[in-house]
C-alpha positions in Angstrom: 0.0 0.0 0.0 1.3 3.4 -0.9 2.1 6.1 1.7 1.2 9.5 0.1 2.3 12.8 1.7 -0.5 15.3 1.3 0.7 18.9 1.1 -1.3 21.4 3.3 -2.1 25.0 2.6 0.4 26.3 5.2 3.1 23.6 4.9 3.6 19.9 4.9 1.3 17.8 7.0 2.5 14.7 8.9 2.1 11.6 6.8 -1.3 9.9 7.0 -1.4 6.5 8.7 -1.8 3.4 6.5 -5.4 2.1 6.4 -5.6 -0.9 8.7 -9.0 -2.5 9.6 -8.0 -2.8 13.3 -8.2 0.8 14.6 -6.1 0.1 17.6 -3.3 -1.2 15.4 -3.8 1.7 13.0 -3.1 4.2 15.8 0.2 2.5 16.6 1.5 1.9 13.1 2.0 5.1 11.1 3.8 5.7 7.9 6.7 7.4 9.7 7.1 4.2 11.8 7.5 1.9 8.9 11.2 2.5 8.1 11.9 2.0 11.7 9.8 -1.2 11.8 11.6 -2.5 8.7 15.0 -1.8 10.3 14.0 -3.6 13.5 12.7 -6.6 11.5 15.9 -6.7 9.5 18.0 -6.5 12.6 16.0 -9.2 14.3 16.5 -11.5 11.3 20.2 -10.8 11.2 20.5 -11.6 14.9 18.6 -14.9 14.4 20.9 -15.8 11.5 23.9 -14.7 13.4 22.9 -16.8 16.4 22.4 -19.8 14.2 25.7 -19.3 12.6 27.4 -18.9 15.9 25.7 -22.0 17.3 26.9 -24.0 14.3 30.5 -22.6 14.7 30.6 -23.7 18.3 28.7 -27.0 17.8 28.9 -29.3 19.5 30.0 -28.0 22.9 28.3 -30.6 25.1 27.1 -34.2 24.8 24.6 -35.2 22.1 21.6 -37.4 22.9 20.7 -40.0 20.3 17.2 -41.2 20.8 16.5 -44.8 19.7 12.8 -45.5 19.9 13.2 -49.2 20.6 14.7 -51.3 23.3 18.4 -52.0 23.5 19.8 -55.0 21.8 17.7 -54.9 18.6 18.6 -54.0 15.0 17.7 -50.3 15.5 20.0 -50.1 18.5 22.9 -51.8 16.7 22.6 -49.3 13.8 22.5 -46.4 16.2 25.7 -47.6 17.9 27.5 -47.8 14.5 26.4 -44.3 13.6 27.0 -43.0 17.1 30.6 -44.2 17.1 31.3 -42.2 14.0 29.6 -39.1 15.4 31.6 -39.4 18.6 34.9 -39.8 16.8 34.3 -36.9 14.4 32.7 -34.4 16.7 34.8 -35.0 19.8 31.8 -35.0 22.2 30.1 -37.9 24.0 27.1 -39.3 22.3 24.5 -40.8 24.6 22.3 -43.6 23.2 18.8 -43.0 24.8 16.6 -46.1 24.3 13.0 -45.1 24.6 10.9 -48.0 23.4 7.2 -48.4 23.5 4.1 -47.9 21.3 5.8 -49.3 18.2 8.5 -46.5 18.4 6.0 -43.7 18.8 7.2 -42.8 22.4 10.8 -42.2 21.5 9.9 -40.5 18.2 7.6 -38.0 20.0 10.3 -37.3 22.5 12.8 -36.4 19.7 10.1 -34.4 17.8 9.5 -32.2 20.9 13.1 -31.7 21.9 14.9 -28.3 21.5 16.0 -27.8 17.9 19.6 -27.1 18.8 21.4 -30.2 17.4 21.8 -31.8 20.8 19.0 -34.3 20.3 18.9 -36.6 17.3 16.6 -39.5 16.4 17.4 -42.8 14.6 14.2 -43.0 12.7 12.8 -45.9 10.8 9.9 -46.9 8.5 7.6 -48.1 11.3 7.2 -44.9 13.3 7.7 -42.5 10.5 6.2 -44.0 7.3 3.7 -46.7 8.5 2.2 -45.7 11.8 0.8 -42.4 10.4 -1.3 -44.4 8.1 -2.6 -46.5 10.9 -3.4 -43.8 13.4 -4.7 -40.3 13.0 -3.7 -39.4 16.6 0.0 -39.7 16.5 1.6 -37.0 18.7 4.0 -36.0 15.9 4.0 -35.4 12.2 6.8 -37.2 10.4 7.1 -34.4 7.7 6.5 -31.3 9.8 8.2 -32.1 13.0 11.6 -33.3 11.8 14.6 -32.1 9.8 16.0 -35.1 7.9 19.8 -35.4 8.1 20.6 -38.5 6.1 19.2 -41.9 5.2 21.8 -44.2 6.7 20.8 -47.5 5.1 17.9 -49.4 3.4 17.0 -52.9 4.7 15.6 -54.9 1.8 13.9 -58.2 2.5 14.0 -61.6 0.9 10.8 -63.2 -0.5 11.1 -66.8 0.8 9.2 -70.0 0.2 9.3 -73.4 1.9 11.4 -75.8 -0.2 8.4 -78.1 -0.6 6.5 -75.5 -2.6 6.8 -76.0 -6.3 8.0 -72.5 -7.1 11.5 -71.8 -8.1 11.0 -68.1 -9.0 8.5 -65.3 -8.5 6.5 -66.0 -11.6 6.0 -69.6 -10.6 4.8 -68.5 -7.1 2.3 -66.1 -8.8 1.1 -68.8 -11.1 0.7 -71.3 -8.2 -1.2 -68.7 -6.1 -3.5 -68.0 -9.0 -4.2 -71.7 -9.6 -5.0 -72.1 -5.9 -6.8 -68.8 -4.8 -7.0 -68.5 -1.0 -5.1 -71.7 -0.4 -1.5 -70.3 0.1 -0.6 -68.7 3.4 2.1 -66.2 4.2 3.4 -65.4 7.6 4.4 -62.1 9.1 5.5 -60.8 12.6 2.2 -59.0 13.3 -0.1 -56.8 11.3 1.3 -53.5 10.0 4.9 -54.4 10.3 7.2 -53.6 7.4 7.5 -57.3 6.3 3.8 -57.7 6.5 3.1 -54.7 4.3 5.9 -55.7 1.9 4.1 -58.9 1.3 0.7 -57.2 1.1 2.1 -54.9 -1.6 3.4 -58.0 -3.5 -0.1 -59.6 -3.2 -1.8 -56.4 -4.5 0.5 -55.8 -7.5 0.7 -59.5 -8.4 -3.1 -59.7 -8.2 -3.1 -62.9 -6.2 -5.4 -64.2 -3.4 -3.3 -65.4 -0.5 -4.0 -65.4 3.2 -2.1 -63.5 5.9 -1.2 -65.3 9.1 0.0 -62.9 11.8 2.5 -64.0 14.5 3.7 -62.3 17.6 7.2 -61.8 16.4 9.7 -62.9 13.8 10.8 -66.1 15.6 7.4 -67.9 15.6 6.6 -66.8 12.0 10.0 -68.2 10.8 9.5 -71.4 12.8 6.2 -72.1 11.0 7.7 -71.3 7.6 10.5 -73.8 8.3 7.9 -76.3 9.4 5.8 -75.8 6.3 2.8 -74.5 8.2 2.9 -71.3 6.0 4.1 -71.4 2.5 6.0 -68.1 2.1 6.9 -64.8 3.8 9.2 -61.8 3.5 12.1 -61.8 6.0 15.1 -59.6 6.8 18.4 -60.7 5.4 20.3 -61.0 8.6 17.7 -63.4 10.1 16.8 -65.6 7.1 19.9 -65.8 5.0 21.5 -68.5 7.2 18.4 -70.6 6.6 18.6 -70.0 2.9 22.3 -71.0 2.7 21.6 -74.1 4.7 18.9 -75.1 2.2 16.0 -75.0 4.7 14.4 -72.1 2.8 14.4 -71.0 -0.8 14.8 -67.3 -1.7 13.1 -66.1 -4.8 13.9 -62.4 -4.9 14.8 -59.3 -3.0 12.2 -56.7 -2.2 14.2 -53.6 -2.8 14.3 -51.3 -5.8 17.8 -52.6 -6.7 19.6 -55.9 -6.3 21.3 -56.3 -3.0 25.1 -56.3 -2.8 24.7 -58.9 -0.1 23.0 -61.4 -2.4 23.7 -60.0 -5.9 22.6 -63.1 -7.8 19.0 -62.7 -6.6 16.7 -60.6 -8.8 14.4 -58.0 -7.5 10.6 -58.6 -7.5 10.2 -55.8 -10.0 12.6 -57.4 -12.5 10.9 -60.7 -11.9 7.7 -59.5 -13.5 6.0 -57.3 -10.9 6.7 -53.8 -12.3 6.6 -50.9 -9.8 7.3 -53.1 -6.8 9.8 -51.9 -4.2 9.7 -52.3 -0.4 12.4 -52.0 2.2 12.9 -51.1 5.8 15.3 -48.3 6.5 17.1 -46.3 9.1 17.9 -42.6 9.0 19.0 -39.8 11.3 16.7 -36.8 11.9 16.8 -33.7 14.1 13.9 -31.7 15.5 12.4 -29.3 13.0 13.9 -25.8 13.0 17.4 -27.2 13.8 19.8 -24.7 12.2 20.5 -25.7 8.6 24.2 -25.3 9.2 24.1 -27.9 12.0 22.1 -30.3 9.8 24.6 -29.8 7.0 27.5 -30.5 9.3 25.9 -33.6 10.8 25.2 -34.9 7.3 28.8 -34.5 6.3 30.1 -36.2 9.4 27.6 -39.2 9.2 28.0 -39.7 5.4 31.8 -39.8 5.8 31.6 -42.1 8.7 29.2 -44.7 7.3 30.7 -45.0 3.8 34.0 -46.4 4.9 34.6 -50.2 4.5 34.3 -51.0 8.2 30.9 -49.3 8.6 29.6 -50.8 5.4 30.6 -54.3 6.6 29.0 -53.9 10.0 25.8 -52.6 8.4 25.8 -55.4 5.8 26.0 -57.9 8.7 22.6 -56.5 9.8 21.2 -56.7 6.2 21.7 -53.0 5.5 22.7 -51.3 2.3 24.4 -48.0 2.9 22.6 -45.0 1.3 24.2 -41.9 2.9 22.2 -39.3 0.9 21.6 -35.5 1.4 19.0 -34.0 3.7 16.8 -33.0 0.7 17.0 -36.5 -0.8 16.1 -38.1 2.5 13.2 -35.7 2.9 11.9 -36.7 -0.5 12.4 -40.4 0.3 10.4 -40.1 3.5 7.6 -38.2 1.8 7.3 -40.9 -0.9 7.6 -43.8 1.6 4.9 -42.3 3.8 2.6 -41.8 0.8 3.1 -45.4 -0.5 2.4 -47.1 2.8 -0.5 -44.9 3.7 -2.1 -45.7 0.3 -1.6 -49.4 0.8 -3.0 -49.4 4.3 -6.1 -47.6 3.1 -6.5 -50.0 0.1 -6.4 -53.1 2.2 -8.4 -51.7 5.1 -5.8 -52.3 7.7 -6.7 -51.1 11.2 -4.4 -50.9 14.3 -4.6 -53.9 16.5 
């Protein structure tokens, strides 16, 4: 809005106030105040930027808390310790692993989301709390896209599509043909409803257009035991758990579920290249900070973590857990999280899955 100075008969009048609907505000904000307001605003912005820059220059000056939203001793905890060791070595400050399990990872994830955005609280996020649970619950106390600043996707965790050796299916197309010949007669196991391996198999079921029956178990161990016993005919399983059974000949691996072949089992094709176009499903682990963490701190953390997890030792240790190192940029991780959330939310809605 323009500010016009209206000349008076006997001289120059004071500038008219801008027209503002709120009269109380109009009395306070006048044209002659605007340059002063603009200067104050610019100064405030400069101070904020300067404070962020100063914080980044001095960062870190105290220990960093690394929230792991699952109990100690599991795969998430092991990945956190591999990443945490690299952060500790590079930043020269203690890194405290804070295991906050419960509610499928939601408790620890909420804790990290609501922490101060100063770089001293980080989260080891994963597909369950950040990409799957939002599709299962409208009442999560955090928003995976709004409440976090992605730092880097540490690794993806593709699964193996497995069958019992007695099943006459040597590849993905033979499994699909068998399922179509016997609709509703083949069963697949999974460690509960809404887990990543369950949804990976549901996605295969939907894209392959087959009628198979989900049998939920309370954990990976009983599901794998029944597959080994032939009580269920197939399932998706994480590499570190099922690969020994495949190598021993007790299970047959047909394909990997990821978008690319795995460097751990490079001879196995992906499900997509086996005749199910568009299929890709993997678990993953990534580092995130609370939203509004200074960009300079996020950038530094990204550089440190990427350097730390792309060396041979870290790659080997993550591969032992079934992980394929990704180590991408914050923007790339943000895009990946957005796409993964959309994919699983769409599938959950399509199959009518409800929280247990």
